VOGU-3710 file (C-alpha; in Angstrom, 3 decimals, decimal comma):
1> xxxxxxxxxx> -18,442/-240,389/-103,459  -19,187/-238,681/-106,656  -16,097/-240,691/-108,115  -17,721/-243,916/-106,706  -21,206/-243,095/-108,221  -19,478/-242,356/-111,782  -17,609/-245,747/-111,603  -20,759/-247,610/-110,924  -22,652/-246,017/-113,745  -19,795/-247,091/-116,033
11> xxxxxxxxxx> -19,937/-250,383/-114,759  -23,453/-250,592/-115,400  -23,094/-249,346/-118,879  -20,543/-251,801/-119,565  -22,671/-254,429/-118,250  -25,727/-253,384/-120,562  -23,342/-253,405/-123,598  -22,441/-256,795/-122,731  -25,707/-257,858/-122,323  -27,151/-256,290/-125,300
21> xxxxxxxxxx> -24,441/-257,735/-127,657  -22,711/-254,385/-128,359  -19,192/-253,285/-128,447  -18,176/-250,032/-126,736  -15,917/-247,584/-128,354  -12,069/-247,443/-128,026  -10,730/-245,441/-125,382  -8,401/-242,361/-124,937  -7,630/-242,305/-128,526  -5,310/-239,820/-129,397
31> xxxxxxxxxx> -2,805/-238,844/-132,337  1,075/-238,214/-131,586  2,945/-236,496/-134,372  6,846/-235,869/-133,935  8,661/-234,287/-137,044  5,571/-235,341/-139,155  5,685/-238,959/-138,238  2,110/-239,486/-137,075  0,648/-242,495/-134,988  -3,169/-243,025/-134,133
41> xxxxxxxxxx> -3,181/-244,541/-130,745  -6,027/-246,120/-128,224  -6,763/-248,225/-125,628  -9,246/-251,444/-125,818  -12,770/-251,223/-124,835  -13,372/-251,530/-121,151  -15,358/-254,555/-121,295  -14,247/-256,590/-124,576  -15,697/-259,561/-125,689  -13,931/-262,090/-127,928
51> xxxxxxxxxx> -11,330/-260,961/-130,179  -11,587/-257,231/-130,857  -10,209/-255,549/-133,973  -10,180/-252,126/-135,157  -10,676/-249,959/-138,264  -9,549/-246,636/-139,055  -10,645/-244,259/-141,711  -10,176/-240,616/-142,720  -11,294/-237,925/-144,933  -10,588/-234,575/-146,101
61> xxxxxxxxxx> -12,049/-231,699/-144,728  -11,627/-229,986/-148,258  -13,876/-232,475/-149,692  -17,869/-231,800/-148,873  -18,563/-235,261/-149,925  -19,194/-237,450/-146,600  -16,825/-240,338/-147,872  -13,995/-241,798/-145,942  -11,333/-243,897/-147,041  -10,059/-246,826/-144,808
71> xxxxxxxxxx> -6,199/-246,470/-143,650  -6,426/-249,568/-141,772  -8,924/-252,597/-141,070  -8,862/-255,691/-138,852  -6,142/-253,936/-136,820  -5,155/-256,168/-133,813  -2,819/-253,645/-132,304  -4,205/-250,374/-130,820  -2,324/-248,298/-133,212  -2,295/-246,957/-136,590
81> xxxxxxxxxx> 0,339/-245,201/-138,759  -1,062/-241,879/-140,094  2,607/-240,784/-141,975  0,828/-241,531/-145,657  -1,401/-238,641/-145,269  -0,273/-235,365/-146,913  1,798/-233,063/-144,554  -0,411/-230,180/-146,063  -3,894/-231,452/-145,217  -6,690/-231,276/-142,741
91> xxxxxxxxxx> -8,407/-234,670/-141,904  -11,032/-235,934/-139,770  -9,736/-239,379/-138,636  -12,573/-241,764/-137,155  -11,913/-245,216/-135,188  -14,236/-248,054/-134,286  -13,777/-251,534/-132,420  -15,102/-254,621/-133,866  -15,916/-257,914/-132,482  -17,176/-260,381/-135,430
101> xxxxxxxxxx> -20,523/-258,733/-136,805  -20,947/-256,500/-133,917  -19,186/-253,098/-133,932  -19,094/-249,938/-131,806  -19,564/-246,210/-132,632  -17,018/-244,139/-134,418  -14,561/-242,053/-132,457  -13,434/-239,153/-134,383  -10,629/-236,684/-134,298  -9,162/-233,681/-135,995
111> xxxxxxxxxx> -5,849/-233,953/-137,194  -3,656/-231,152/-139,280  -0,287/-232,596/-139,482  1,708/-229,221/-140,075  -0,182/-227,657/-137,083  -0,429/-230,767/-134,741  2,947/-232,279/-135,269  6,066/-231,480/-132,615  9,109/-230,019/-133,812  11,872/-232,060/-132,420
121> xxxxxxxxxx> 15,363/-230,571/-131,144  17,971/-229,427/-133,705  21,466/-230,900/-133,566  23,881/-228,428/-132,138  27,840/-228,060/-131,908  29,561/-225,306/-129,830  32,825/-224,189/-129,996  34,781/-221,626/-127,885  37,382/-219,320/-129,915  39,064/-215,919/-129,260
131> xxxxxxxxxx> 36,844/-214,907/-126,439  33,156/-215,939/-128,369  30,900/-219,065/-128,681  30,510/-220,413/-132,417  27,182/-222,208/-132,406  26,325/-224,303/-135,211  23,185/-226,209/-135,673  20,819/-228,202/-138,188  17,866/-230,058/-138,489  15,499/-231,580/-137,546
141> xxxxxxxxxx> 14,567/-233,484/-140,467  11,167/-234,995/-141,235  10,860/-238,727/-140,252  9,228/-239,677/-143,265  10,763/-241,429/-146,425  12,058/-238,413/-148,112  13,994/-237,259/-144,965  13,519/-233,570/-146,113  14,574/-230,884/-143,730  11,580/-229,296/-141,954
151> xxxxxxxxxx> 12,252/-225,904/-143,062  11,167/-227,042/-146,580  7,600/-227,853/-145,179  6,876/-224,523/-143,638  7,174/-221,125/-145,068  9,029/-219,394/-142,009  11,727/-221,130/-140,209  13,783/-219,447/-137,529  16,349/-220,512/-134,887  16,250/-219,300/-131,243
161> xxxxxxxxxx> 19,511/-219,673/-129,431  19,315/-219,372/-125,526  22,266/-218,832/-123,638  23,353/-218,080/-119,961  26,333/-217,927/-117,686  26,669/-220,736/-115,554  27,677/-220,265/-111,652  30,054/-223,226/-110,455  28,220/-222,975/-107,280  24,766/-222,787/-108,439
171> xxxxxxxxxx> 23,323/-226,107/-109,733  19,640/-224,655/-110,144  18,237/-223,749/-113,583  18,601/-219,764/-114,400  15,563/-217,734/-114,319  14,222/-215,999/-117,148  16,002/-212,827/-116,522  19,549/-214,439/-116,570  18,942/-216,031/-120,074  19,806/-214,183/-123,052
181> xxxxxxxxxx> 18,324/-215,215/-126,531  19,150/-214,672/-130,238  17,226/-215,410/-133,251  18,535/-216,215/-136,725  17,594/-217,712/-139,941  21,103/-219,413/-140,674  22,507/-222,239/-139,406  25,306/-220,731/-137,412  25,685/-217,896/-134,936  28,493/-216,345/-133,122
191> xxxxxxxxxx> 28,086/-215,256/-129,398  30,313/-212,313/-128,695  30,436/-209,716/-125,909  31,100/-212,467/-123,282  33,443/-212,320/-120,239  36,720/-214,158/-120,629  37,363/-217,273/-118,942  33,714/-217,823/-117,952  31,362/-221,011/-118,765  28,175/-220,437/-120,922
201> xxxxxxxxxx> 25,685/-222,830/-121,776  23,544/-222,942/-124,739  20,120/-224,540/-125,979  18,853/-224,016/-129,481  14,951/-224,341/-130,645  13,220/-224,320/-134,040  10,539/-221,223/-134,048  8,054/-220,968/-136,958  6,647/-217,120/-136,605  3,720/-218,093/-139,051
211> xxxxxxxxxx> 2,107/-220,436/-136,786  3,483/-219,075/-133,546  5,035/-222,610/-133,333  8,092/-223,501/-131,075  9,971/-226,500/-131,203  11,628/-228,607/-128,589  15,007/-227,516/-126,989  17,962/-229,202/-127,689  20,375/-230,757/-124,950  22,361/-228,222/-122,831
221> xxxxxxxxxx> 25,846/-227,437/-123,988  28,484/-225,685/-121,727  31,641/-224,164/-122,885  34,350/-222,014/-121,363  35,083/-218,754/-123,029  38,718/-217,592/-123,700  40,543/-214,699/-124,041  38,660/-212,090/-125,979  41,272/-211,762/-128,801  41,886/-208,119/-128,429
231> xxxxxxxxxx> 45,956/-207,642/-128,372  46,956/-204,485/-126,134  49,047/-201,740/-127,966  51,734/-202,066/-125,724  52,162/-205,688/-126,533  52,036/-205,092/-130,091  55,032/-202,464/-129,548  57,143/-204,564/-127,576  56,943/-207,542/-130,305  57,682/-205,183/-133,297
241> xxxxxxxxxx> 60,656/-203,699/-131,329  61,855/-206,990/-130,070  61,664/-208,364/-133,616  63,602/-205,496/-134,987  66,278/-205,821/-132,404  66,556/-209,498/-133,143  66,891/-208,892/-136,638  69,315/-206,484/-136,554  71,505/-208,433/-134,135  71,275/-211,508/-136,367
251> xxxxxxxxxx> 72,224/-209,464/-139,710  75,550/-207,999/-137,846  76,466/-211,499/-136,482  75,982/-212,932/-139,896  78,144/-210,125/-141,287  81,063/-210,601/-139,134  81,281/-214,220/-139,191  81,154/-214,153/-142,922  83,847/-211,745/-142,854  85,934/-213,647/-140,144
261> xxxxxxxxxx> 85,237/-216,903/-142,446  86,660/-214,958/-145,520  89,545/-213,761/-143,734  90,549/-217,443/-142,546  89,875/-218,936/-145,686  92,289/-216,585/-147,531  94,876/-216,824/-144,955  94,644/-220,357/-145,440  94,632/-220,941/-149,108  96,026/-217,518/-150,231
271> xxxxxxxxxx> 98,620/-216,369/-147,812  100,164/-212,854/-148,515  103,971/-213,932/-148,063  105,933/-215,588/-150,896  108,440/-218,182/-149,492  111,869/-217,955/-151,127  112,635/-220,450/-153,893  116,215/-221,467/-152,538  114,185/-222,578/-149,349  111,604/-224,262/-151,284
281> xxxxxxxxxx> 114,186/-226,195/-153,117  116,048/-226,831/-149,587  112,818/-227,915/-147,950  111,752/-230,260/-150,839  114,965/-232,368/-150,703  115,297/-235,512/-148,532  117,220/-235,438/-145,086  119,998/-237,612/-146,584  121,031/-235,251/-149,489  123,925/-233,234/-149,274
291> xxxxxxxxxx> 123,666/-229,657/-148,005  123,916/-226,667/-150,192  125,410/-224,629/-147,370  128,474/-225,970/-146,070  129,231/-225,575/-142,345  132,493/-223,546/-141,203  135,178/-226,149/-139,815  136,196/-223,586/-137,085  135,472/-220,186/-136,262  138,514/-217,694/-136,126
301> xxxxxxxxxx> 138,604/-215,512/-133,345  140,013/-211,963/-133,440  140,929/-210,201/-130,096  143,403/-207,851/-128,638  145,979/-208,130/-126,007  145,059/-206,159/-122,606  147,796/-205,222/-120,171  146,854/-203,979/-116,623  149,699/-201,770/-114,848  149,336/-200,483/-111,276
311> xxxxxxxxxx> 150,733/-197,061/-110,038  153,555/-198,445/-108,237  154,907/-200,388/-111,003  154,190/-197,393/-113,422  157,845/-196,267/-113,362  159,425/-199,525/-113,991  156,920/-200,466/-116,532  157,572/-197,268/-118,404  161,184/-198,529/-118,716  160,235/-201,737/-119,463
321> xxxxxxxxxx> 157,830/-200,661/-122,116  160,317/-198,280/-123,507  162,751/-201,255/-124,063  160,407/-203,878/-125,140  158,614/-201,299/-127,632  161,000/-201,980/-130,260  161,154/-205,625/-129,573  157,680/-206,271/-130,545  156,957/-204,055/-133,571  154,384/-206,546/-134,895
331> xxxxxxx> 151,902/-206,682/-131,826  151,891/-202,700/-131,687  151,122/-202,736/-135,191  148,404/-205,586/-134,770  146,747/-203,693/-131,553  146,405/-200,388/-133,656  144,854/-202,197/-136,173
//
C-alpha cells in the first residue's frame, strides 16, 4: 500500500512538471570506473517531453571558486566519459537535462578517481616444477592512452596470492580455513611446501595498503604438483656406484679390445717367422718352370734274407748249412753287413 502511494505521488509530481513546463532531473546517476577508465551514466527523466539533451560539468574541490567547467553539452546519449580528468584529483561532477529552453535541476556527485576506481584482475601464469608451483603475474594496466601500470599511480602496491588444495570429489568453493595466502611486492612467487602429486588452485589480486583497497581476483588456475625434487641418499649412492662399475668395465673392455687388435694387426702385417729364401724363389716361379729339386727315378731297397728252420730239420739243416756255407760267401758277408 505504501509503495502504491509513493508511485501515485511520483506520477502526480511528473504530471505537475509537465504541466508547468519544467524538465525533471536525470535518474540513477552513477560513475563507473575500472582501471582509471571512468564513465558517468544516468537514465532519462521519468516524463521526457521533446528531445532531451544533457550537460555535464565538473570542478575541483581544491579550488574555492564555484566555477564549473563543461565536460560535455548537448549529449544525446545518457553517458559521458570522465577519463580526461586527472587521476589524482578530487572533483564534483554535476549533470542536468535540457529540452530546448527548459532545464532541469543539477544532479551532483563526488568523484575521486584514485579512490573510486576498481582495480581489475591481473594476468596470471601458473607452472608446476620440482614439487612447487611457480606463479607469475603482471598488471593490470591503466585503461588510458598512456597504458601505464597501475602500480605507477599508487604509492604502495602488493599482490595477494590465494591458493588451496582441490579435491577431485568436491566441486564446491573452498572455505576460508582451507585457503592459504601469500603477499609479495614482486611479480612472481614460488609456492613451496606442497604435497606431491596434488592439484592446487591459485587466484591473485592486487592490494593497495595505503587506501585499504583490494582489486578483483584473477581467474582460477589449477595445476598438479610433481615430485618434491629431493633425491634419496640411497639412490645417489646407487647411481654413483653403478656409474663407477660401468666406467671400470668399459675401460677394461676397451683395453683388451685394443690389445687384441694390436696383436692381430702385428701378426698379419709383421709376422714373427721368416720364410726361407729358396722357398720364396720356388713359390715365385710359374708351375711350367723346371723344378730345382729332381725327383728320384726309383727307390733303392736294402733288405736281409730271413730263413726259418724247425727243430725236426735242425740236424739236416745243420749239415746243409755246413755244406752251403762255403758255397755262398757273398750272402753271409752281406747279412753281417
